[in-house]
C-alpha positions as CSV (number, residue, x, y, z in Angstrom):
1,M,-0.3,-60.9,-37.5
2,P,-1.8,-61.6,-34.0
3,I,0.0,-58.7,-32.4
4,L,-1.3,-55.2,-32.0
5,Y,1.7,-53.0,-31.3
6,K,1.3,-49.9,-29.2
7,K,3.2,-47.9,-31.8
8,E,0.3,-48.4,-34.2
9,G,-1.6,-45.8,-32.3
10,F,-5.3,-45.2,-31.9
11,N,-6.3,-45.9,-35.4
12,K,-10.1,-46.2,-35.3
13,E,-12.5,-43.4,-34.4
14,L,-15.5,-45.1,-32.8
15,V,-17.4,-41.9,-32.3
16,P,-16.2,-38.4,-31.9
17,D,-13.6,-38.1,-29.0
18,I,-13.4,-41.9,-28.6
19,N,-10.5,-43.6,-30.5
20,A,-9.3,-47.2,-30.3
21,R,-6.9,-49.8,-31.4
22,V,-9.0,-52.8,-32.4
23,A,-8.2,-56.5,-32.3
24,H,-10.7,-59.3,-33.1
25,L,-11.1,-62.9,-33.8
26,G,-14.3,-64.7,-35.0
27,S,-16.4,-64.0,-31.9
28,L,-14.3,-61.9,-29.5
29,M,-13.2,-58.3,-29.9
30,T,-10.8,-56.2,-27.7
31,L,-10.4,-52.5,-27.9
32,V,-7.8,-50.3,-26.2
33,S,-9.7,-47.0,-26.2
34,E,-8.8,-43.4,-25.4
35,I,-11.8,-41.2,-24.4
36,T,-11.2,-37.5,-24.7
37,L,-14.6,-36.1,-23.9
38,G,-13.3,-34.1,-21.0
39,V,-15.2,-33.6,-17.7
40,Q,-18.9,-33.9,-18.6
41,D,-21.9,-32.3,-16.8
42,Q,-24.2,-35.0,-18.3
43,P,-23.8,-38.6,-19.4
44,L,-23.7,-39.6,-23.0
45,P,-27.0,-40.9,-24.4
46,M,-27.9,-44.5,-23.4
47,H,-27.3,-47.1,-26.0
48,S,-27.3,-50.9,-26.3
49,H,-25.8,-53.5,-28.6
50,D,-26.2,-57.3,-28.9
51,A,-22.6,-57.9,-27.7
52,E,-21.7,-58.6,-24.0
53,Q,-19.2,-56.1,-22.8
54,T,-16.5,-55.9,-20.2
55,T,-14.6,-52.6,-19.6
56,Y,-11.4,-52.3,-17.5
57,I,-10.5,-48.7,-16.6
58,L,-6.7,-48.1,-17.1
59,E,-6.7,-44.4,-16.4
60,G,-9.3,-41.8,-15.3
61,E,-12.6,-41.8,-13.6
62,L,-16.2,-42.0,-14.8
63,I,-19.8,-42.8,-13.9
64,V,-21.4,-45.8,-15.6
65,F,-25.1,-45.9,-16.0
66,I,-26.7,-49.4,-16.6
67,E,-30.4,-49.7,-16.9
68,G,-31.9,-51.2,-13.8
69,E,-28.8,-50.3,-11.7
70,E,-27.8,-47.4,-9.6
71,P,-25.1,-45.2,-11.3
72,H,-21.6,-46.3,-10.2
73,K,-18.6,-44.0,-9.9
74,I,-15.5,-46.0,-11.0
75,K,-11.8,-45.3,-11.5
76,A,-8.6,-46.8,-12.7
77,G,-8.4,-50.5,-11.7
78,D,-12.1,-51.1,-11.7
79,T,-14.1,-53.1,-14.2
80,Y,-17.7,-53.0,-15.3
81,Y,-19.7,-55.4,-17.4
82,V,-22.9,-55.2,-19.4
83,A,-25.1,-58.0,-20.8
84,G,-26.0,-57.8,-24.4
85,G,-29.1,-55.7,-25.2
86,V,-29.0,-53.7,-21.9
87,P,-29.0,-49.9,-22.3
88,H,-26.0,-48.2,-20.7
89,A,-23.9,-45.0,-20.9
90,I,-21.0,-43.2,-19.3
91,Q,-20.2,-39.8,-18.0
92,S,-16.6,-38.8,-18.1
93,L,-15.1,-37.2,-14.9
94,S,-11.6,-36.9,-16.2
95,P,-10.0,-35.0,-19.1
96,V,-8.8,-38.4,-20.6
97,I,-9.9,-41.9,-19.8
98,R,-8.2,-45.0,-21.1
99,V,-9.9,-48.4,-21.1
100,V,-9.6,-52.0,-22.3
101,E,-13.0,-53.2,-23.6
102,S,-14.0,-56.7,-24.8
103,F,-17.1,-57.6,-26.7
104,S,-18.6,-60.9,-27.7
105,P,-19.7,-61.3,-30.4
106,I,-17.7,-58.7,-32.2
107,R,-19.2,-55.4,-33.1
108,E,-19.0,-55.2,-36.8
109,E,-19.4,-51.4,-36.8
110,F,-16.0,-51.1,-35.1
111,I,-14.0,-53.0,-37.7
């Protein structure tokens, strides 16, 4: 069914303290994620993936680190995007952060 109901909850642990509801088609993936890392003193390790990524912040505040860019402090209502293959990371500034992320192509490790 092409509907992902809210009541289905956060049913996929992506990494510890990051859980998501996942929807995908052949080449597009959308995640509604809840990040419960708490307020961090340091960012997560940098990582990259082949997929292009957009992230819309629903709730909370964070710093996003993208290779070749200055760090950016962003909050609810902001969006960041990362090209495929570019290292990036986040640092949580809120107890809970909720985001909507889209990836193309899909990230098989999240299915």
